[in-house]
N, C-alpha and C positions, 0 to 999 in steps of 0.2 A: 542390077542397080548397084551403084557404088556404095560402100559402107565406110564408116569412119576408120576402119583398120586397113582399107586399101590404100594404095600410094597416092601421093599428092596429084600425080599426073592424070589419074583416073578420077579423081574427085575435086573438081574445081572449087567446091566450097572451102577447101583447106588451102587454097592458094595464098591467102594473106597470113597464115600462121607461120611463126618462126620455125625453123628446123629443129628437130629433136636434138637436144644437146647430148653429147657423149657422156655416159656416166663416169663419175670420177673414180679413181682407183684408191680405196682406202687402205688397202692390204699391201703396204710397201714392204721392202726387205728390212728386217729388224736391224737397227744401227749396231754396228760393231760386229756383225757377223758376215762371212763371205762364204761362197760356195768352194768346196774343195773336194778333191777326190776321196774315195771311201778310205778310212783309215782302220786298220785291224785292231786298233786299241778302243775303238767305240763300237757300240752296238749298232746293228743294221738301221734302227729306226732313226738314229741321229747321225749316221756316218756321213751324210752330206754337209754337215755344218762344222765349221772350224772356228775356234775362238781366235779373235785378234786382240790387240792391245786393250787392256782394261776389262777384259771378260775372262773369268777363270775358266780353265779348260774343263769339260764335263767330268772327265776321269778324275780330276783333282778335287771335286766338290765332296763335301762330307755327306755320306749317306744317312738317311733318317733311320734311326733304330725302330725296329718293328714294335707295334704296339702290343701290350700284354695280351695273352690269350684269354678269351672269354671263359666265363665259368663253366659253360657247356663243353667247350673244346678241351678245357683243362682236366675235365672230368675223366677223359680217356687218354690223357697225356702219358701215362705210364706204359703204353703200348698195348693195353688190353682195352677192348671196347667197354665203354661205360654200360653198366647194367642197372644201376639203381641210384637214385638221389634221395637224401635224407636232409630234413630241416624243417624250419618254421614256415608256414605259409601266409601269404597276404591275399585277402579276399576283396574282389571288387565285383561290380555287377555288369549289366548289359551295356553294349554300345560304348565301350571305353575306346575313345578315338586317339589318334596319334597326338593331337594337341594336349591331351591330358597325359600321355605317356611322356612326351617331351615337347614343351611349347615351341613355337617358331623362333622366338627370340634366341634360342640356343643352338639354332641350326648353323651358326657361324663357326661353331667348333668343329674342327677336322679330326674324324675318328683315327685317321692314320698317323696322327701325331700322338705319341703315348701320353704326354701331359694333358692334352685336350680330351683324349679318350677318357682318361679317369675322371676329368672334370664333367664330361658329358654324362657319365654314370651318376654323378652326385645330384643331378637334376631329374633323375628318372621318376615318373609318375607325380612330378611336382605340380602338374596342372589338374589334379584331381580337385573336385569341389570340396567345400568345407564340411560337407556332410561326412567325409572320411576324417574322423577325428584322430585316428592313429596315423602317424607319418610313416611313409614308406622308408624314408632315410632320415636318420636323426640329424639334428642342426650340427654343422661343423664336421660331418662325416662324409665320406665318399663312397662307402659301401653300405649295402642294406643287410640286415640280419635275416631278411626273408629270402630264402633261396628258391622258393616256388610261388608263383603267382596263380591264383585261382579266379577265373572270371565266368561270365555268362555267355550270351550270344553276341555275335558279331565284334569280337575283340579285335582292336587294331584298325577299326574303320577310319575314313577320313582320307588324309593325303597319303601319298605313296613314298614318303620319306623313310629312307633305310635307317635314319637315325633312331627310330622308334625301338626295333629290336636291339640295335647297337647299344643304346642307353641302358636297356634292361640287363643285357649281358655284362656291360661295363660295370653296373651296379652290384653284380654278384648273382643275378638270377640264373638258374640253370634251365628251368622249364616253366611254361606257362600252360595251364590246363583250363580249357574253356569248351563250351558247348559248340561253338562255331567262331570262325575267324573271317576277317576280310580277307580276300584271296591274296591281295598284294602283301599284307603283313605276313601271311603265312609263307609266301614265297621268299620275302626278304629275310625271314627268320632263318630259312633253310640256306639261302645263298650267301648270308654273312657268316653262318654257323655260331650265331650268338646264343640263341636259346632253342630248346625243343618245344615246338608248338603242339601240344598233345590235345586230343579231342575226346569228349565223352558225350554220351546221350543223356546223362543224368545231370540235373542242376545242382551240381556239387557246391556251387557258390551259396546256395540256401541252406546247406547242411554243414558246411565248414565255417570257422570263424577265424579271423585273423589272429595268429599266435598259436594256432593248433600245430602240433608236430606231425608231419606226414612223410611217407616214404613213396617213391615212385619206383616201381619195378618194370623196366622197359621190356625185359624178356618176357614177362608174363602179362604185360599190358594192364597193369592195374595200379591203383592209388590206395594207399592204406592210411586212414587217419587214426593215429595212435591215441590222440586224445578222446575220440568217441568210440573208437574201436570198430569202426565201419570200414568196409572195402568197396572200391568202386572199379568197374571195369572201364579201360580206356580203349580207343582205337589204335591198332598198331601203327607205328610211326613208318614203317615200310622202308622204301628205298631212300627216303630223306634221312634216316638215322646215320648211315655211314658218312654222308656229306656234312652234317652237323658235327659229327665226332671228329672229322678231319680238320675242321675249322673254316668250313665254307666251301663254296662251289670251286674256286680257284684252287685252294689247298687240296681239295679232293682230286681235282683234275691232274695236278702234280703228282699227288700220291699214286694215283693209278697209271700214271705214264701217258695221259691224254695230251698233256703239254709238258715241254721241258721243265725241270726243276730249277728254281732260282740259283742254285749252285752250279749249274751246268754252264 
């Protein structure tokens, strides 16, 4: 039996239909560019493009300055691995989603732009409900005084936006300590190298208060609350630690020789 997908010759019921029109080609060659032989002055990924009149050569364009290192990456910037973090903590509860960490209206900010990276940090945790009376970042400031965020279950749930850990790192947060994380937030924290996502089996969020002075000892996998005098055991960060310390997955790959360094 003929089917609608068979040719017109085999299916008489389609005899009166117009022939299928050929799809239009929307991806034409960009104006002002022509194909040219590979040039040794250009990288292999763009060697087939040559600038014509009115288009600046790729090699002559101004390079974008690298964004500032996150607080987590800067902690080990002296050449030695970061072993401890000390500062004030900011306490939140369960199910802090990415809209609360950085609302969608600020996702137009580009983290690779240093100025916009700093601005992104100034909006970190601005989406928290009004029940959080203490602001994470003071008005007219771009950095927070809280270096460690303490949360409950399912921290970072919601969308997969990388801006969430990036905003925290840009704001000056070194580590987040929570009972559990949304898997995508945990992975984004490691791959961007912005914050250490540390886990604990204890509901520290119910025993600590915003403004408490705490210390995280990575080597010993513990958190010390100096305000209350209590200590809490943390789960080891494991192989994710060196990746965060290096500044993210690509920086770690360059550092270990998995991919060529940018200077090469």
